Phi, psi and omega in degrees: 000154180288153179270000180300146181274345180278121181296148173295321179226134173226124177252128185236112177054037187289130181218137178224122179242130174256143179075188180204165178059228180293343182259013181289133177233121177271104183276324179226130189229106173055055180268124173241127185202139173237131179241124185285154176297131178086003179283150162259104189243130181251138170258110188246136176174166178287173177301137179082010183274349177107355186293317180290324177298319176300317179300317180293328176292321177293320181288338183094008178284341175229152175255136181288150173287325177206162178096183186220151174241122178243133176243117184053039178085355182263127179285113182246016186308319183258008181274146177288165182305321184288347179257024176235137185277058180225157171226153184238137174246124182257170177297323177278117185297326179053047177270147177282117186292334183275353180260154174287170179302311183293327177293323176298316184293321185271359187301315181299324178291325178297317179298325181281356178086016177291141183300154183302315183293318181292317182292327178292319179296316180292322179294318179293323176297317179296321178293323175296322179299328181258017175064036180233021181302326182282355184251014190299329184268355181283161174268155180306327181293343180267005183249157173283170179300318179295322179292321177297323178296324179289329174296316178299323178293316178298322179299326177283320183291333184297338179279356179056052179286159174278334181227134175247124180257128183237114184260098180046050188293340183258003187298332183272357183269154176286171189303314183297315179295322178301315181295321178295318182289332175300314179295316182297313183299317180297318179293319180297318180298320177297320183291314184278335172075012179263168181285127174251129172244116193245118178265130180204154171257358185268113183298321180298318177300311183297316183291322187279338188252338197264150165284317175218162183225140169248124181264121182259147175204124179052043175081359181241157172272123179272329180197144173235134178180179173291161177307319180293319178297317180297317184283313185278334184226061177297140181271333183234161178298325179296312180299317180300320183277328183278322181267099184080194179250140183214151170264131178252116176271128178296166178300320181294315181291322177298320178297321181291316186270323187253345183080012179229115185277060177226138178305141180230153176247138176225127178288142182304325182286349177273352177269146176220156178274134177231159185272337182203166177300325181300322179301317182290317182298321181296330181267004182069034183247168174260140178228157182212143177282146182206165176244132182289126179254339180196151176231135176233113180276124183238018182103243181296328179241161176225153175259129180244117176261133183228161175242129178276172183298331180272004180094356178290149180250140175229152177239128178242139174251112187229156176302136183299331181286356176267005186263012178299123179085356179269129183216156177301131183092349180277164180266139177219170169237135175254144179223154177204156176292145177302330182283348181283338180272122183249125179293135179229161178235164173289155184304319183285355177260353183293123183256151176082178182245143173271125181228000000 
């Protein structure tokens, strides 16, 4: 990433309301966010959380109800899309089927009046950047879904934008292609060095590809951080539950087990099976008796669902070779480090702004 102090993107008090009166919908509510130059930054959240609307506000496809959009320190809030140094890649490739790959990539330059030799050179460079230089003469119908997505990416890169906006670009691909493209996109972003803003509802995509992530819920940002910060130290119950799988201990149960009457989150892989209270105490851990309600064998690991004495349910992810003698309806003890439990708050209790 660049060492410049001016963010590539800065959103200040951004708000977007659709409709009016009884039909008013607040899609984006008081969003403040800074994205550094050269970052691979993901906007993560469920459908309707506001992430795509934020992307459209940055691109200029929508105008904010309030707030400002700054690109490299320049206020572009009232500027049209063509006057912003950004390009957008959508899930729909929108390639011209009658054109070759290189003709698709250079088409935008042709419309702008760029000379034939320059646009061909720039198009081939963009195709080399996305590892498709050898496919320049093929038609889109001769490419795989992942290759067509890379053509769409090259078409955006050929304009040499400072920021590339990607709206669920891998959503139409099957699982294997999505995983391959995650690796490709991350490598391409490193090579070209420009800022990527990636919209997704897929937690795995966001965690595996990003320098930082903003988690959206109901039009607001609940947390901004590195993938590890988001996963290991969720600030809210929503983030803990949406990003990965988590056990939520109620305030009452937390008070009983941890001595702190505040809701806590514990990841399933942080729980382990122990044979006695003594085992946990010796390791400086907390342990609790439980009854196994379900077992799911997943190969090297298994999921163990248990019910505590107060009726609470917990999920543990443990090595399958530790399940000898464990059966549905049987008694077990679960233990975890005191540091594995992370205090979380409800979304409406979150104070301050994530920046």
